[in-house]
N, C-alpha and C positions, 0 to 999 in steps of 0.2 A: 752730310751732303756738302760738296765743295762750293766755294764762292762762284767758280766758273759755271757750275750747274745752275745755281740760283739765278745768276745773271742771264743765262741762256733761257731759262723758263720764263723769267720776267719779260724778256725781249719778245718771246713768241706771243705772250698774251697781249703785248702792247703795240707791236709793230705792224700787224696786218691791216687794220683799218686806219689809214692815214688821217682821217678826219678826227680821230681821237687824240687827246694829248699823249705824247709818246716818250718824253725824255727823262722824266725824273727817276725812273728805275735805274738808268745808267748812272745818274748822279749819285743816287743812294749807294749803288754798288761800289762807287769809288770813294765813298765816305765824304763826298763833297758837302758844302754847306747846303742846308735846306733852302729850297727856293722860296722867296717871300710869297705870302698869300696873294699880293697884288699881281705878281708875275703869273701865278696859276690862274687867277681870274682873267687876266689879259689873254692867256692862252685859250681859255674856254669861251671868250666872248669876241673872237675874231669875226669881223663883219662879213668877210668874203665878198666884198664889193664896196659900194658907196664911194667915199673919197679915195678909196684904194685905187680905183681905176685912174684917177687924176695923178696920183703919186706914181703909178706904173707908167703913165705917159711921160712924166718928167724924167723918170729913170731911163725910159726907152730912148729919149732924145739924147741924153748924156751918153748912153751906151753906143748909140749911132756913131758918135764922134770918137770916143776913146778906143773902142774896138775897131771901128772902121779905119782910123788912121794907122793903128799898129799893124793891121792885116794888109794895109796897102803899102807898107814899107818896101816890099819886094819890087814894086814898080819904080819907086824912087831909087832904090839900090841899083837896079839895072842901068838906069840913066847915069848914075854917078860912076859906075864901073866903066861904062862906055866913054865917059869924059876923063877917065884916068885919075879920079880922085883917090881911089884905093881899090884893093881887091875885094872879091866877093866875100871871103871869110871875115875880113875886117869890118866891112860895112854891115854884114849880117850880125856882127857883134853889137853894132850900134842899135839895131832894131831889137835884138835880144835883151840888151840892157834896159830898154824902155819897158818891155814886158816883165822882166825879172823884178823890177821895182814893186810890182804888185805883190810878189812873194816876200821880197826883202823887207818891205815896210808894212806887211800885213798886221803883225802883232802891234806895232806902234800905232797904226791907224785904228785898230780896234780900241786901243786905249784913248786915242784922241776923240773918236766919235762918241765915246761914253762921256767925255768931258764937254765938248762943244756942240754936239748934236749933228745929225746927218745933213741937215740943210747947209750949215756953215761949212762942213767938210766938203759938200758938193760944190759950193761956191769957190772954195780954195782950189779944188781939183780942176774944175773947168778953167779957172784963171791961169793956172800953171800949164795946163794942156795947150790952150790956145796961145798963151804967151810964149811957150817954148817953141811952137811952130813958127811964130813970127820971128823970134830970135834966130832960129835955125836958118831962116831965109838969108841972114847976113853971114852964114858960116858954111855955105855949100861947097866951098873950095878947100876947107880945112877939116880934116877928119877928126882932129882933136876937139875942135869947137863943136862938131856934130855930136861927139860923145857927151859933151857938156849940155848942149841944148836939147837934142832929140833924146839922148840916152838918160840924162839925169833930170832936167827940168820937166820935160814931157813925161818921163817915167814916174816922178813923184806925183804929178797931176793924175796920171792914169791910175796909180795905186789908190789914190783918194776916191776917185770916181768909182772904181771897182768895189771898194768896201761899202760905199753908199748904196749902190744899186743891188748889192748882194743881200743886204739886211732889211731894206724897206719892204719888199713884197711880202715877206714872211710876217710882218706886223699887221697886214691887212687881210691876208688870205691864209686859209688852212686847207679846206677841201679843194680849193682851186689854186693851191700854192704852185704846183708844177706848171699850170697854164700861165700864171702871172710871171713866174721866172722865165718861162719860154718866150713870152712876148717881149720882155725886157731885153733878153740876150739875142732874140731874133733881130731886133733893131740893129744890133751890132753887125750881124751878117749882111743885112740890107745896106747899112752904112759902108761896110767894106766893099760891096759890089759897086755902089754908086761912086764912092770916093776913088776906087781903083781906076774906073773909066774916066772920071773927071781929071784926076791927076795925070793920066796918060795924055789926055788932050792938052792940059795946061803945060805939061813938059814940052810937048811938040811946039806949042805956039809961043809960050812965054819963058820957058826954062825952069829949072828947079827952084830958084829963089822965089819967083812970083807964085809958083805952084804952092809952095809951103806957106807963103805969106797969105794968100787968098784963103786957103783951108783954115789957117789960124784965125783969121778975122771972122769967118763963118762960124767957127767953133764957139768963139766968144759971143757972137751975136745971137745965137740960138741956145747955146748951152747955159748961159747965165739965167735967162728967164725960166728955163726948164728946172734949174736948181731951186728957184723960188717956189715951185709947185710942190716940192718935197716936204712933207710934214711927218713927224714921228707920232704914232699913237701912244707909245710909252717909251721913255728914255731907256737907252741900253743900260744894263747893270754896270755900276762902277766895279771894276775888278782888277786883279793883278794882270801884268802883261802876259804871263803864261801860267796855266793851271797844270802843273806837272802831273797831278793825279790822273789826268785823262790817259796818260801813257801806261797806266796800270791795266787798262782794258785792251784786250787783244783786238776787239772790234775797231777801236779807235786807231790802234797801231796799223792794222791792215788798211784802213781807209787812208791814213796818213801816207803809208808807203806806196799805195797804188797811185796816189796823186803825185808823189815824188817821181815815179817812173813814167807816168802817163804824159807829163808835160815836156819831156825831152823831144818826142816826135811831133808835137802838135803844130809847131810853126815851121817845120821843114817844108811842106808843100807850098804854103803861100809865099815863103821867102824865096824858094828856088824854082817855082814854076816858070817865071819869066826867063830865067837863065836856061832852063831845060828846053823851052820853046826855041830859044836861040840856038841851042846845040843841035836841034833836029831841023834847022833851017826854016823855021817859021818866023813870020814878021814880028817885030816888037809889039805891035798892036794886038797880036794874037796872045802874047804873054799876058798883057793887061786884061784881055778878055777872059783868059783862063782863071786869073785871080778873081775877077768879077764873078765868074760862074761859081768858083769855089766859095766865095763869100755869100752869094745869093743862096746857094745850096745850104750853107751853114745856117742861114736864117730859117730855112725850112726845117732843118734838123733841130734847131733850138726850140722852135715852137711845137714841132711835132713830137719830139721826145719829151719836152716839158709837159705836154698834154697827156702823153702816155704814162708819165709818172703817176698821175692821179688815178689811173685805171689798172696799171700793171704793177706799180711799185717802183720807187726810185732806184733801189739797189739793183733790181733786175734790169732796168733800163741803162744804168751806168755800165754794167757788164756788157750789154749789147753794143753800146756805142764804142767801147774800147775794142771789142772783138772785131767789129766791122772796120774800124780805123786800121787795125793791124793787117787784116786780110787784104784791104785795098792796096796797101803799100807793098805787100809781099807778093801778091798774085797779079794785080792789074797794072800798077805803075811801071814795073820793069819791062813790060811788053807794050807800052803805049808809045809807039814810035811814029804815029800819024795823028792827025787832028781828032778824028772821031773817038778812038779809044782814050785819048788824053782827056777829052771833054767828059767822057763817062767816068774816068777816074776822078776828075775835079768835082763832079757832082756827088759821087759816092763818098769820097773822103770828106768833102765839105759837109755833107749831111751828118756823117758819123762823128767827126771831130767837133763839129759845132754843138752837137748835143751834150758833149762833156761839160761845157761851161754852164748850160742851163740846168743840167741834172745835179751837179755837185752841190750848189746851194740848197736844192730841194732835199738831197740826202742829209746834209748837215742839219737843216732845219727840222726835218722829221725825226731825227735822233735826239737833238739837243734842245729844240724849242727856240722860239724867236728871242726869248729873254737871255739866253746863253749863247746865241748864235755869233755875236761879234767876236768873242774870245775863241770859241771853237773854230769858226771859219778862219780867224786870223792865224791860229796855230797850224791848221791844215794847209792854208795857202802859203805860209812861210816855207813849208817843205817843197814848194814848187820852184824855189829860187834857182836851184841848180839846173833844172830842166829848161826854165825860161832863159837863163843866162847862157848856158852852154849847148842847148839842143841844136840851135841853128849853126853856131860856129863849128861844132863837131862835124855836122854834115858838110859844111864848107871846107873844112880841113880834108875830109875824105875825098871830096870832089877835086880839090887841088892835088892831092896825093896821087890820084888815079888818072890824071890827065887834064883836069879842068874842063871848061866849056868846050874847048876844041877836041876833047876826047870823045865826044858824042855820048850816046846813051849808056855805053859800058862804064864810063867814068862816074855816072850818077848811081849805078846800081848798088855799090857798097853803102851809100848813104840811105838808099831806099830800104835795104835789108836791115840796117841798124835801126831805122825809125820804126819799121813794121814789127820787129822783134820786141822793141821796148813797149809798144802798145799791147801786144799779146801778153807780155809779162805782167803789165798792170791789170789786164783783164783776169789773169789767173788769181791774183791777190783778191780782187773783188769777188770772184767766184768762191774762193776759200771763205771769205767773210760771210757771204750770203748763205752758204750751206752749213756753216757753223750755227747760224741763227735758226735756220729751218731747212731740213733736208728735202722737204717736199718740193718737187720741181715746179709745179704750177701754183705755188703759193705767192700771193701778192705781198711783196716785201720791198 
């Protein structure tokens, strides 16, 4: 009997009930080191509540700020384009660099968190996130300085915050892990909605510098106390930066590649909805409102799909989120030339794409366990670097190539088709992985 067949049979026995410990068969199949007994005990004694809800609240506050500010960059970007600071493709690169740091530094942060702990990493992340916004307030007229402050300083802070909130819920929750992750990442969607509207108002009244400065101060004022609430039940395993043996598993490879592809289109709508509204002669305030609707819908998607993971299975839900994301950009957005269909698109795409971020940590945690999650999550998220960094700029290049904002709806369609196709490609890889594990359609997986 082949190793692949043994791995598949073990996975079928362990993957269906998510409340059971699930990971060690994959580790044995990779000839990885045996998990220490303490880790197994930790996995079997997860409280599914208690102080975990306090830790989830702390993670949610941090996620409010680091997700909310990155998803609101499109509003600031539109204001800077109007002021002639730079073009849309260049400024979208600034926002993309912020998000791409999550992937670029994922493996390093996995190593750091195992050394200093999640709470200290959260303190560092919030400090850099808020401090970067305050520094950016002095750089709004210089695109190079924006790359340094928004792109790098805020980016490093964002990456540290992401690693923290990705690993903490899994230490306290097993049967309710999907719900816990959903709550944490739903806060990011709500933050994006609130911050988008707030920044739009601040831009009108005070200008970009004070808008960034105020958001930075609020980030520090609420994010640092939230970081103090984070406590680890068990320290993350000290490990190497990369466990190359994971790549000998086809399941890991497919999950890794699906994430690589899926991240290219995820930030295209929030970065370009304000410019799209401008191209179809809607007011700038409508663009900010569309981003707010997108982010609020993302909050619903994060918590809704996170909860469904506990009942339907995280792999099934991951496939559904990617499928719905792709269909919305291929079928609905290209024909949204008035306010109502555009709002429907923002809701649909926000719900679907928002679910991706809540579901992926649940998938990784259910396969590898909370004790191995930092290194596994770090490796998978590292693969997102290309999509985070280039997804928005590729769409911006296509927009400029086909006529720019002045070109109207037709100029945006190539970017829409590119983004939608990438989402469907990622969905097909997840489907391949899911049906290799179990070909039963209605199986919880």
